[in-house]
C-alpha positions in Angstrom: 81.0 77.5 76.7 84.7 77.7 76.3 86.5 78.4 79.5 90.1 79.1 80.2 91.2 78.7 83.8 94.8 79.7 84.9 95.8 78.7 88.3 99.0 79.0 90.5 99.8 75.6 91.9 102.3 74.6 94.4 104.1 71.3 93.6 107.0 69.5 95.3 110.4 70.6 94.1 112.1 67.5 92.9 115.4 69.1 91.9 118.3 67.3 93.5 120.0 69.8 95.8 120.8 72.6 93.5 122.0 76.0 94.8 119.3 77.8 96.8 116.9 74.9 96.7 115.4 73.6 99.8 113.9 70.1 100.3 110.3 69.8 100.8 109.7 73.2 99.3 106.6 73.8 97.3 107.3 75.2 93.9 104.7 77.4 92.2 103.8 76.5 88.7 101.1 77.9 86.3 98.6 75.5 84.8 96.2 76.5 82.0 93.0 74.4 81.4 90.9 75.0 78.4 87.7 73.1 77.4 84.0 73.2 76.9 82.4 72.8 80.4 79.0 73.0 81.8 77.7 76.7 82.4 76.7 75.8 86.0 79.2 77.6 88.3 79.4 74.5 90.5 80.9 72.7 87.6 83.7 75.3 87.1 86.2 73.6 89.6 89.8 72.7 89.1 90.6 69.0 89.1 93.6 70.0 91.3 91.5 71.4 94.1 89.4 69.6 96.6 86.1 71.3 97.4 85.5 70.9 101.2 82.2 69.8 102.4 80.4 71.9 104.9 81.1 69.5 107.6 85.0 69.3 107.2 87.3 72.2 108.1 88.8 74.2 105.2 92.6 74.0 105.3 92.8 77.4 103.3 91.4 79.3 106.4 94.3 80.8 108.4 94.5 79.8 112.0 96.1 83.2 112.8 94.9 86.6 111.5 97.3 89.5 111.3 96.4 93.2 111.2 99.3 94.6 109.3 100.6 98.2 110.1 103.6 97.9 107.7 105.0 95.4 105.2 107.9 95.8 103.0 106.8 93.7 100.2 110.0 94.1 98.1 112.2 92.6 100.9 109.6 89.9 101.5 109.5 89.0 97.8 113.3 88.9 97.6 113.6 86.4 100.5 110.8 84.2 99.3 112.3 84.0 95.8 115.6 83.0 97.3 113.8 80.2 99.2 111.6 78.8 96.6 113.1 80.0 93.4 110.1 82.2 92.4 107.2 84.3 93.6 103.6 83.6 92.6 102.0 87.1 92.6 98.5 86.5 91.2 95.8 84.0 90.3 93.7 84.4 87.2 90.6 82.8 86.0 89.1 83.7 82.7 85.7 82.6 81.5 85.0 83.1 77.8 81.6 82.5 76.0 81.1 82.6 72.1 77.9 83.0 70.1 77.5 82.9 66.4 74.5 84.4 64.6 73.5 83.6 61.1 71.0 86.1 59.6 69.2 86.2 56.4 70.9 86.2 53.0 74.3 86.6 54.7 73.7 83.3 56.3 73.0 81.8 52.9 76.2 83.3 51.5 78.2 81.9 54.6 78.4 85.1 56.6 78.3 84.8 60.3 78.5 87.4 63.1 80.2 86.3 66.3 79.9 87.9 69.8 82.2 87.1 72.6 81.7 87.8 76.4 84.7 87.3 78.7 84.7 87.2 82.5 88.1 88.0 84.1 89.1 87.6 87.7 92.5 88.2 89.3 93.4 87.8 92.9 96.6 89.2 94.3 98.7 86.8 96.3 101.1 89.3 97.7 98.9 89.8 100.9 99.3 86.0 101.5 103.1 86.1 100.9 104.5 87.2 104.2 102.5 84.8 106.4 103.8 82.0 104.2 107.4 83.3 104.4 107.2 83.7 108.1 106.2 80.2 108.4 108.9 78.8 106.2 111.6 80.8 107.8 110.7 79.7 111.2 110.5 76.0 110.1 113.8 76.1 108.4 115.6 77.8 111.3 116.3 81.1 109.7 114.0 83.1 112.1 114.4 83.3 115.8 111.8 84.6 118.2 113.6 86.7 120.9 110.5 87.8 122.8 111.0 85.4 125.8 114.6 86.5 126.2 114.2 90.3 126.1 111.4 90.1 128.6 113.2 87.6 131.0 113.6 89.3 134.3 116.3 86.9 135.4 118.5 87.7 132.5 121.1 90.5 133.0 123.7 89.5 130.5 123.6 91.3 127.4 125.7 88.5 125.8 122.9 86.1 125.9 120.8 88.0 123.2 123.8 88.7 121.0 124.6 85.1 121.2 121.2 84.2 119.8 120.7 87.0 117.5 123.7 88.7 115.7 123.5 91.7 113.2 121.8 90.6 110.1 119.9 87.7 111.6 116.0 87.5 111.1 114.2 87.9 114.4 110.5 88.2 115.7 109.8 90.4 118.6 106.5 90.8 120.3 106.5 93.7 122.8 104.7 96.9 123.8 105.7 99.7 121.5 104.8 103.3 120.9 104.4 105.2 117.7 105.9 108.7 117.2 105.9 111.2 114.5 107.3 114.7 115.0 105.0 116.0 112.3 101.9 114.8 114.2 103.1 116.5 117.4 103.4 119.8 115.3 100.0 119.3 113.8 98.3 118.7 117.2 100.0 121.6 118.9 99.5 123.9 115.9 95.8 123.0 115.9 95.7 123.8 119.5 97.2 127.2 119.1 94.6 127.9 116.3 91.8 126.8 118.6 92.8 128.8 121.6 93.3 131.9 119.6 89.9 131.5 117.9 88.1 131.0 121.2 89.8 134.1 122.6 88.4 136.1 119.7 85.0 134.5 120.0 84.7 135.0 123.8 85.2 138.7 123.6 87.8 141.5 123.0 91.5 140.3 122.7 93.0 139.7 126.1 96.3 140.8 124.9 97.6 143.4 122.5 98.4 141.9 119.1 102.1 141.1 118.8 102.6 143.6 115.9 101.0 146.6 117.7 102.7 148.8 120.2 101.4 148.9 123.8 99.3 152.0 124.7 100.8 154.6 127.1 104.0 152.8 127.8 106.4 154.3 125.3 109.7 152.5 124.8 110.8 152.2 128.4 113.9 150.3 129.4 114.8 149.6 125.8 111.5 147.6 125.3 110.5 147.1 121.6 107.3 148.7 120.6 106.5 145.8 118.3 107.5 142.2 117.6 108.0 140.6 114.2 105.4 137.8 113.9 107.0 134.3 113.4 107.2 133.2 109.8 104.5 130.8 108.5 105.2 127.2 107.9 104.8 127.5 104.3 107.5 130.1 104.2 110.1 128.3 106.4 109.2 124.6 106.2 110.0 124.3 109.9 107.4 122.4 112.0 107.5 124.8 114.9 106.2 127.5 112.7 102.9 125.7 112.7 102.3 127.2 116.3 100.4 130.4 115.9 100.3 133.2 118.6 97.6 132.9 121.1 96.7 134.4 124.5 99.0 132.4 127.0 96.6 132.9 129.9 94.1 130.5 128.3 96.4 127.5 128.6 98.8 128.9 131.2 101.9 128.5 128.7 103.1 130.8 126.1 103.2 129.9 122.4 107.0 129.8 122.3 107.0 126.9 124.8 105.0 124.8 122.3 107.4 125.9 119.6 110.3 124.7 121.7 108.6 121.2 122.1 108.2 120.9 118.4 111.7 122.0 117.8 113.1 119.3 120.2 110.8 116.6 118.6 112.1 117.6 115.2 115.7 117.5 116.3 115.4 114.1 118.1 113.4 112.3 115.5 113.9 112.6 111.8 110.9 112.8 109.4 108.8 109.8 109.3 107.1 107.2 111.6 109.1 105.8 114.5 108.4 102.8 116.6 110.0 102.6 120.0 109.9 99.2 121.8 110.1 98.9 125.6 111.0 95.6 127.3 110.5 94.2 130.8 113.5 92.0 131.1 116.4 92.4 133.6 118.7 93.9 130.9 116.3 96.6 129.9 116.7 96.3 126.2 115.4 99.1 124.0 114.7 98.6 120.4 113.8 101.1 117.6 112.6 100.7 114.1 111.8 103.1 111.3 108.7 102.6 109.2 109.1 104.1 105.7 106.4 105.8 104.0 105.1 104.3 100.7 105.3 100.7 101.9 102.3 98.4 101.9 99.5 99.3 104.4 101.4 102.4 105.7 99.5 104.8 103.4 97.7 107.1 105.9 98.6 110.5 107.0 100.0 111.0 110.6 96.8 112.3 112.0 94.7 109.5 110.5 97.3 106.9 111.7 97.3 108.2 115.4 93.5 108.5 115.5 93.3 104.7 114.6 95.9 103.5 117.0 96.4 106.2 119.7 99.6 107.1 121.4 99.7 104.8 124.3 102.0 101.6 124.0 100.3 98.6 122.4 101.5 95.0 121.8 103.0 94.7 118.3 104.9 92.0 116.6 107.9 93.0 114.5 109.6 90.7 112.0 112.9 91.9 110.5 116.6 91.8 110.6 118.9 93.1 113.4 120.4 96.3 112.1 123.0 96.9 114.8 123.6 96.6 118.6 124.4 99.9 120.4 127.7 100.3 122.3 128.4 102.0 125.5 129.3 105.6 124.9 133.1 106.4 125.1 133.7 110.0 126.2 137.4 109.5 126.0 137.5 108.6 122.4 135.8 111.9 121.6 138.1 113.8 123.8 141.1 112.3 122.2 139.9 112.8 118.6 142.8 113.1 116.1 142.1 113.3 112.5 145.8 113.6 111.1 147.8 110.7 109.9 150.7 109.3 111.9 153.2 111.5 110.3 150.9 114.6 110.7 151.1 115.6 107.0 147.6 114.7 105.8 144.2 114.1 107.3 143.4 110.4 107.8 139.9 109.6 106.5 139.5 106.5 108.5 140.4 108.4 111.7 138.0 111.1 110.8 135.1 108.8 110.3 136.0 106.9 113.4 136.2 110.0 115.5 132.8 111.3 114.2 131.2 108.0 114.8 132.4 108.0 118.4 130.8 111.5 118.7 127.5 110.2 117.3 127.6 107.3 119.6 128.1 109.7 122.6 125.2 111.9 121.4 123.0 108.8 121.0 123.8 107.7 124.5 122.3 110.9 125.7 119.1 110.3 123.7 119.6 113.1 121.2 120.2 110.9 118.1 117.9 108.7 116.2 119.4 105.4 117.3 118.8 103.0 120.3 120.6 103.9 123.4 122.7 101.3 125.2 121.7 98.5 125.7 119.6 98.5 122.7 119.4 97.4 119.0 117.8 98.5 115.8 115.4 96.5 113.7 115.0 96.7 109.9 111.4 95.8 109.6 109.9 93.4 107.1 106.5 93.5 108.6 104.8 94.9 111.7 101.4 93.6 112.7 99.2 92.7 115.7 97.1 89.6 116.1 93.4 89.7 115.7 91.7 87.7 118.5 89.0 85.3 118.1 85.6 86.0 119.6 86.0 83.2 122.1 89.5 84.5 123.0 88.1 87.9 123.7 85.4 86.5 126.0 87.7 84.3 127.9 90.0 87.2 128.6 87.3 89.3 129.9 
């Protein structure tokens, strides 16, 4: 049997201090081995790999298991490539078997029919890329864990965190965080309105007159409208609040418009997508926010599926990413004294215009209306969000 085995190996980089090269870095190379080997599966073993015996620990088994909620593989691949000069993305192993058949007169004339069977295996290495990158970044001093500092109850100086982690630096933060999606709020409240209206009809006659029908025997007293135009459907308007349908307000004790207003506020405060809001327990009271973009690895579920898995209460999550920016105290005076004109008053100053609007946005964010962390806070551009999977013995010890 002919076998072709292609394997990604990690060998020491012996280049002498070139740009972007780190000492002691493992460089991936691809080795192809071809030959006639025994058909026994136990014999198909790379000479570069040591097969562990049942009594010795397997170094390939990770000591920490991560359950990923989010991973930006493009950013991870970019950083990894800058560190080691390349990214191994897959491991391939191909087994090829050839058979020749010589039959009848054609065999006498030198004619042979050949059949070939090939077994191909491919294993993606991207899932193992981030844990390796996290380990390298921390070992080489590129990653800073700020969890102890933001949870320190004795720390009341905001400069301490800004001295350890500046904008653009890579950090790791483990803290309680909540997930929020305005679309999920609209879906839940919209489904509630549908259920309430359905139960009202199933239980008996309508408790209220339909909104598009006039009331009986009342006339149009006091300028009261005889009918009310029903709200547009979500498919017509595209607004999340239009998912709320009319229902008998006596069932819940609140009118449908109240639910629509809640969805409107959610839609205004949080733009489309999944948000993660981090709460800390330190003396400063740091807040942190991060946006999880759709289409990234692991984040492939609809909002209702996502929240059915993880719920709505705060949970301990670990975020690895870069610091986007630190929020500043709102300056109301800067907004009141906005002047967009140039010094001579002849033209509009574009820098002054942008600075004035940014001051207004900062003031709005300080009131909690904008999608940015209030002061004191910072934003995180995530590379990965995960939680640790505990071992069985750890779970039993904690209980």
